[in-house]
C-alpha positions as MATLAB code, in Angstrom:
seq = 'MSAERLATIDRVIRRGITAGGYPGAAVVVGRKGATIWQKGFGHLGWTSDSPEVEADKSIYDLASLTKVVGTTTAAMILFDEHRIDLDEKVAHYLPGFTGGLKDEVTVRQLLMHRSGLPAGRELWRHAHSPEEAKQMVIDTPLEYKPGTGYVYSDIGADILGMVVEQASGTALDLYLQERVFGPLGMNNTEFRPADSLVYRIAPTEVSPPRGYPVRGQVHDENAYVQGGVTGHAGLFGTASDLAIFAQMLLNGGTYGGIRIVADSTVRLFTTRAAGSRALGWEVADGQHGAGSYLSANAFGHTGFTGTSMWIDPDREMFVILLTNRVHAARARRPAKVIADVRADLADAAALAVTDVNLAVAEMPTSFRADRAVGWNRPVRTSRSRRSKGSSRSTSGSSARGIKKAPLNSTKKSKTFLTSRKKSAASTTHLKKKHSAGKAHPKNTTKARTD';
ca = [
     132.100  141.388   97.273;
     135.690  140.597   98.226;
     138.639  141.403   95.804;
     140.375  139.298   97.655;
     138.113  136.435   97.416;
     137.485  137.020   93.633;
     141.492  136.972   93.109;
     141.036  133.274   93.574;
     139.755  133.180   90.116;
     143.057  133.959   88.593;
     144.733  131.200   90.677;
     141.846  128.786   89.493;
     142.010  129.739   86.053;
     145.414  129.631   85.330;
     146.224  126.240   87.479;
     143.516  125.044   84.691;
     146.045  126.341   81.844;
     149.079  125.130   83.492;
     148.104  121.703   83.776;
     147.272  121.778   80.435;
     143.258  121.117   80.102;
     143.046  124.465   77.903;
     144.762  126.968   75.999;
     142.841  130.205   77.697;
     139.455  131.155   78.763;
     137.293  133.998   78.761;
     135.525  134.847   82.332;
     132.801  137.397   83.441;
     131.311  137.532   86.439;
     128.534  140.088   86.975;
     126.335  140.988   89.871;
     123.457  143.028   90.555;
     123.502  144.716   86.854;
     127.185  145.270   86.864;
     130.123  143.501   85.636;
     131.976  142.353   88.652;
     135.003  140.338   87.082;
     135.814  140.232   83.187;
     138.970  138.523   81.818;
     140.878  136.789   79.083;
     143.640  133.980   80.630;
     145.964  132.433   78.114;
     145.476  132.675   74.012;
     143.288  130.780   71.996;
     145.724  128.159   71.239;
     148.756  126.710   72.633;
     151.605  128.241   70.225;
     153.107  131.563   71.610;
     151.858  133.320   68.717;
     148.276  132.822   68.901;
     146.291  135.429   69.997;
     145.536  136.263   73.798;
     141.937  135.459   74.784;
     139.936  138.913   75.190;
     136.564  138.552   77.077;
     134.535  141.297   74.832;
     136.056  139.960   71.337;
     137.467  136.185   71.624;
     134.681  133.756   69.908;
     134.097  130.445   71.662;
     132.110  127.486   70.285;
     129.108  127.651   72.871;
     128.262  124.050   72.183;
     125.204  123.020   74.495;
     125.103  126.117   75.693;
     122.805  126.115   72.419;
     119.917  124.609   74.182;
     119.245  127.470   75.977;
     120.819  130.523   75.040;
     119.234  129.514   71.538;
     116.541  127.110   71.639;
     115.113  127.405   75.042;
     114.722  131.075   74.825;
     113.104  130.827   70.995;
     110.840  128.418   72.969;
     109.838  130.931   75.582;
     109.338  133.468   73.514;
     107.157  131.381   71.287;
     105.437  130.366   74.696;
     104.715  133.965   75.463;
     103.027  134.398   72.012;
     100.907  131.681   72.712;
     102.534  129.907   69.424;
     103.433  127.232   71.247;
     101.624  125.006   74.232;
     104.280  123.257   76.232;
     101.718  120.391   76.932;
     100.785  120.186   73.105;
     101.962  116.689   71.202;
     105.095  117.581   69.004;
     103.609  115.988   66.217;
     101.539  118.743   66.223;
     104.126  120.987   65.563;
     106.131  118.539   63.413;
     103.716  116.238   61.858;
     106.800  113.868   60.727;
     107.309  112.908   64.517;
     104.797  110.638   64.330;
     103.848  106.711   64.895;
     103.699  104.688   68.379;
     104.464  106.286   71.672;
     105.977  109.536   69.328;
     102.408  110.406   69.202;
     102.293  111.121   72.953;
     105.878  113.001   73.282;
     105.019  116.479   74.362;
     107.165  119.912   73.826;
     107.622  120.193   77.845;
     109.194  116.485   77.921;
     111.420  117.979   75.142;
     112.514  120.565   77.199;
     113.159  118.398   80.260;
     114.741  115.489   79.001;
     112.122  113.282   79.288;
     111.016  112.583   75.701;
     111.956  109.167   75.598;
     114.255  109.748   72.689;
     117.995  108.769   73.057;
     120.957  110.676   73.968;
     122.208  110.800   70.421;
     122.848  109.072   67.154;
     125.979  108.917   64.975;
     124.337  111.157   62.382;
     127.556  111.718   60.612;
     128.438  108.754   59.716;
     125.582  107.736   57.502;
     123.984  111.017   56.624;
     125.172  112.647   52.984;
     123.052  115.661   53.348;
     121.614  118.196   55.824;
     118.237  117.118   54.753;
     119.197  113.298   55.223;
     121.005  114.121   58.848;
     117.605  116.288   59.882;
     115.343  113.427   58.711;
     116.991  110.430   60.582;
     116.632  113.190   63.675;
     113.135  113.019   63.029;
     112.794  109.137   62.078;
     114.751  108.564   65.741;
     112.923  105.447   67.180;
     111.956  106.414   71.397;
     114.195  104.121   73.932;
     111.558  104.431   76.904;
     108.092  105.486   77.546;
     107.670  109.448   77.349;
     107.870  110.861   81.140;
     108.859  107.779   82.640;
     112.537  108.670   82.588;
     115.432  111.364   82.148;
     117.854  111.091   79.443;
     119.879  114.158   78.510;
     118.998  113.812   74.308;
     121.037  116.122   72.065;
     118.194  114.481   69.760;
     115.581  115.599   71.549;
     116.811  119.666   71.570;
     116.829  119.176   67.810;
     113.418  118.224   67.440;
     113.038  121.003   69.883;
     114.468  123.506   67.077;
     112.523  122.116   64.687;
     109.342  122.883   66.171;
     110.813  126.374   66.993;
     111.279  126.958   63.221;
     107.719  125.043   62.748;
     106.077  127.249   65.167;
     107.812  130.553   64.152;
     107.589  129.968   60.308;
     111.539  130.984   60.416;
     114.992  129.085   60.403;
     116.142  129.061   64.008;
     119.062  131.275   63.332;
     117.321  133.812   61.629;
     114.826  133.932   64.237;
     117.521  134.226   67.108;
     119.142  137.016   65.571;
     115.999  138.445   64.823;
     113.898  138.305   68.443;
     117.235  137.923   70.960;
     120.819  138.594   69.698;
     119.969  141.594   67.918;
     117.909  143.401   70.128;
     119.960  143.030   73.117;
     123.035  144.241   70.912;
     124.998  140.276   71.271;
     126.989  141.240   68.129;
     129.443  138.359   68.660;
     126.390  135.974   68.702;
     125.703  133.583   65.777;
     125.269  130.323   63.798;
     128.107  129.850   61.259;
     130.180  133.229   61.770;
     132.022  134.607   59.013;
     135.183  133.309   57.454;
     136.577  136.778   58.297;
     136.091  136.359   61.927;
     138.310  133.074   62.244;
     140.914  135.266   63.346;
     139.639  135.746   66.414;
     137.653  132.280   66.927;
     138.941  129.774   69.071;
     139.851  126.548   67.798;
     138.487  122.921   68.909;
     139.155  119.449   67.225;
     142.426  118.858   65.665;
     141.510  115.330   63.932;
     138.145  115.074   63.402;
     136.193  112.565   61.224;
     135.653  115.630   58.484;
     139.192  115.269   57.863;
     140.748  119.037   58.772;
     141.483  120.578   62.035;
     138.349  122.657   62.867;
     137.918  126.714   63.552;
     135.156  128.783   63.021;
     132.777  125.490   62.234;
     130.781  123.952   64.889;
     132.944  121.320   66.772;
     129.910  118.849   67.202;
     130.039  116.387   63.859;
     126.057  115.604   64.187;
     125.754  119.522   64.233;
     127.728  119.684   61.454;
     126.223  117.229   59.084;
     122.881  119.107   59.974;
     124.097  122.553   58.030;
     125.837  124.072   61.055;
     122.306  125.152   63.130;
     120.352  123.261   65.279;
     118.601  122.974   68.180;
     121.524  121.564   70.624;
     125.046  123.088   69.292;
     126.090  125.622   66.422;
     126.014  128.855   68.372;
     129.233  131.075   68.790;
     129.629  133.500   70.959;
     131.915  135.742   73.289;
     131.946  135.873   77.139;
     130.524  139.527   77.056;
     127.779  138.886   74.815;
     126.246  136.100   77.080;
     127.011  138.618   80.294;
     124.342  140.469   78.230;
     122.143  137.543   78.082;
     122.595  136.182   81.203;
     121.968  140.084   82.984;
     118.622  140.159   80.552;
     117.092  136.884   82.559;
     118.438  138.179   86.143;
     116.141  141.255   84.859;
     113.172  139.197   84.290;
     113.305  139.002   80.599;
     114.507  142.622   79.525;
     117.306  144.477   79.075;
     118.529  148.340   78.117;
     114.973  149.087   77.803;
     114.100  145.768   75.591;
     111.633  143.251   76.885;
     112.738  139.939   75.500;
     110.001  137.449   76.843;
     108.077  137.827   80.209;
     109.538  137.954   83.509;
     106.600  134.861   84.480;
     108.094  132.927   81.568;
     111.523  133.460   83.014;
     110.293  131.907   86.081;
     108.775  129.085   84.914;
     111.393  127.937   82.382;
     114.400  128.383   85.222;
     112.290  127.112   88.248;
     113.253  123.308   88.857;
     110.725  121.092   86.954;
     111.790  117.544   87.953;
     114.764  116.080   89.214;
     117.779  118.704   88.368;
     116.394  120.003   85.677;
     113.935  123.050   85.061;
     112.757  123.403   81.384;
     115.666  123.219   79.238;
     117.973  124.686   81.632;
     119.627  122.594   84.776;
     119.044  123.824   88.177;
     122.351  123.970   90.747;
     122.650  120.608   92.467;
     126.355  120.512   92.955;
     126.994  118.761   89.680;
     128.123  120.202   86.069;
     130.168  123.301   87.430;
     127.463  124.804   89.642;
     129.803  124.257   92.682;
     128.826  123.980   96.321;
     127.620  127.364   97.449;
     125.317  128.649   94.406;
     121.532  129.317   95.952;
     118.883  126.596   95.359;
     117.136  128.732   92.679;
     120.425  129.081   90.741;
     120.373  127.585   86.979;
     122.662  126.809   84.193;
     124.172  124.847   81.725;
     127.658  124.021   80.166;
     128.775  122.912   76.734;
     131.344  120.166   75.737;
     133.811  122.211   74.076;
     134.559  123.746   77.687;
     131.889  126.297   78.336;
     129.336  127.010   81.271;
     127.061  129.610   82.370;
     125.182  129.899   85.794;
     122.867  132.149   87.296;
     122.100  132.694   90.578;
     118.766  134.821   90.959;
     119.107  135.043   95.096;
     122.443  136.363   94.699;
     121.694  138.871   91.538;
     124.786  136.993   90.051;
     125.627  135.264   86.857;
     129.187  133.789   86.575;
     130.511  132.578   82.632;
     133.504  130.306   81.742;
     134.474  130.313   77.923;
     137.335  127.230   77.189;
     138.282  125.669   74.341;
     139.497  122.200   76.361;
     138.534  120.131   73.158;
     141.685  121.761   71.316;
     144.553  119.477   71.623;
     144.388  119.094   75.385;
     147.770  118.442   76.926;
     145.904  117.575   80.403;
     145.660  113.278   80.196;
     141.905  113.828   81.869;
     140.754  117.656   80.198;
     137.278  116.415   80.908;
     138.285  116.846   84.907;
     140.262  119.672   85.123;
     137.003  121.695   83.643;
     134.618  120.274   85.524;
     137.150  121.236   88.779;
     137.516  124.630   87.275;
     134.163  125.244   86.870;
     132.768  124.604   90.188;
     135.957  126.401   91.404;
     134.589  129.196   89.680;
     130.887  129.755   90.924;
     132.774  128.753   94.457;
     134.837  131.516   93.996;
     132.296  134.229   93.167;
     129.809  132.691   95.411;
     132.364  133.089   98.214;
     133.233  137.011   97.294;
     129.660  137.679   98.060;
     129.357  140.049  101.378;
     125.847  140.943  101.952;
     125.303  140.119  105.496;
     122.644  137.605  104.695;
     124.359  135.555  101.840;
     128.150  135.813  102.866;
     130.430  132.803  104.074;
     132.577  133.468  106.548;
     135.873  131.862  105.778;
     137.008  130.514  102.733;
     138.114  126.710  102.009;
     141.190  125.503  102.801;
     142.166  124.562   99.183;
     139.839  124.432   95.894;
     139.679  121.292   93.350;
     142.042  123.330   91.245;
     144.495  123.605   93.941;
     144.544  119.779   94.763;
     143.915  118.756   90.817;
     142.934  115.065   92.126;
     142.997  112.868   89.145;
     144.321  115.645   86.321;
     147.189  114.532   85.069;
     147.956  111.394   87.005;
     146.459  108.652   88.058;
     144.295  108.525   91.317;
     145.905  105.592   93.727;
     143.058  102.884   94.705;
     142.978  100.756   97.536;
     142.944   98.181   94.756;
     146.116   99.343   93.129;
     148.013   99.242   96.409;
     146.917   95.880   97.210;
     148.345   94.961   94.118;
     151.880   96.798   94.505;
     152.261   94.895   97.825;
     154.910   96.620  100.127;
     156.358   98.151   97.005;
     156.344  101.983   96.946;
     153.892  103.186   93.689;
     154.166  106.311   92.390;
     150.181  106.296   91.214;
     148.413  109.267   92.706;
     151.376  110.850   93.958;
     149.789  114.126   92.793;
     147.198  113.766   95.854;
     150.271  113.443   99.004;
     151.465  116.180  100.679;
     148.574  118.079  100.082;
     145.822  118.804  102.665;
     142.457  117.424  101.080;
     139.463  119.660  101.860;
     136.644  118.847   99.607;
     134.050  121.979  100.333;
     131.483  119.964  101.993;
     133.400  118.385  104.327;
     136.118  120.369  105.868;
     135.483  120.901  109.452;
     135.458  124.561  108.615;
     132.674  124.177  106.443;
     130.256  123.959  109.233;
     130.840  127.347  110.139;
     130.671  128.832  106.603;
     126.936  129.480  106.362;
     126.409  130.333  110.410;
     128.642  133.441  110.634;
     128.415  136.355  107.854;
     130.580  139.265  107.489;
     129.076  142.295  105.520;
     131.877  144.610  103.624;
     131.499  147.328  100.908;
     131.732  146.047   96.814;
     133.021  148.358   94.319;
     131.512  147.551   90.670;
     131.439  149.017   87.150;
     128.155  149.324   85.584;
     127.499  146.221   82.675;
     127.726  148.064   79.015;
     127.190  124.495   79.475;
     127.834  117.185   74.540;
     125.974  114.341   74.773;
     127.649  111.549   76.406;
     127.992  108.967   73.598;
     126.432  106.325   76.163;
     123.595  105.350   76.983;
     122.056  106.370   80.352;
     118.921  103.860   82.177;
     115.797  105.831   81.607;
     114.735  105.253   84.962;
     117.537  106.823   86.319;
     117.257  110.444   87.096;
     121.154  111.403   86.437;
     122.775  110.581   83.553;
     126.941  110.720   82.820;
     127.651  113.727   80.606;
     130.618  115.144   79.602;
     129.195  118.619   78.893;
];
């Protein structure tokens, strides 16, 4: 890999901090069984006395990465052991999930977000205990016929978590600790971290509905009201722990001589199944932090708090980014900042690969973070220009004077995939919120903020 191109990561991540998108970030890029780039940027919080971020020690609320690192992985293990059948009805494992079209919902449809369940519901407004909240999840009515549409659903992930618990006979958090995190040595990955760890946990919401600043408790209100352990959110971890997990998947389900899942199961769950979804995972379609250069076989996920993980089997590479962009962000549009930075990070890592069959000859003239379109100033539109008449407008001024060069539209980009260059690489051994809105069930994509 090219050290010079990897250095782009520094610029991109720091621009996000300077723009006020997040106070700090942890980044790990790995390739061929080695850590290529591991670094902490900025601080856990915005104050100067806040601890500096360390990729191997700073703990972040992983948000929806829980769906894949936790719930999906548990389902993979149970699938291997023939304790979960992907095409079995959910009601077989969870008898309370029944009535009408619910009787048709399968485990596979839960994994693909095609179950008919809505994106979510405000459990925290109505439930007064974890038991009541979980019953509300089970009682949630379907919005469309199972298998006929796609809606990215936290409720569906929660139901899947309950299926895991019923099939395993063990609570989700305990099962994952016993079967995944413990064996892999992911010692900083868990639900409901101890109070003694708060000093190195990144804070999240400052003024949440629960009435006090959140640090060390799950940010997601629906996960919190369910007790902090759910299928869709609640997991905390470090970037270096996630690097171990990503390498395990790249190795075909094994790490350090310990097999977690079968290699055939890894392929099954991470291969495109419909639209941009695999089973639990998302596939790289240039969205949600995948950037423009990851291979068609790449898979990953994002998290609402500002987290993401992408894994590219063709390049034998993974890219991990952890931030707490929900913590009192100073940027006007922190969601836009993190979206661009995620994509730029994936691009910078992919562009740094110099293998002759994967190399991209020329770098883009600029990255999304360099252009920072829509981060802190409104984008000037044709309508706004007409409304201003001949008067000078400051709207969109951040975009003026900067040469726009989208990664998929520059003249140079046409040569990226045709010219190859090979160089040596030096490495060291290695030791992804649902939107509150609803998508139309017939759509194959859904507006998401995670």
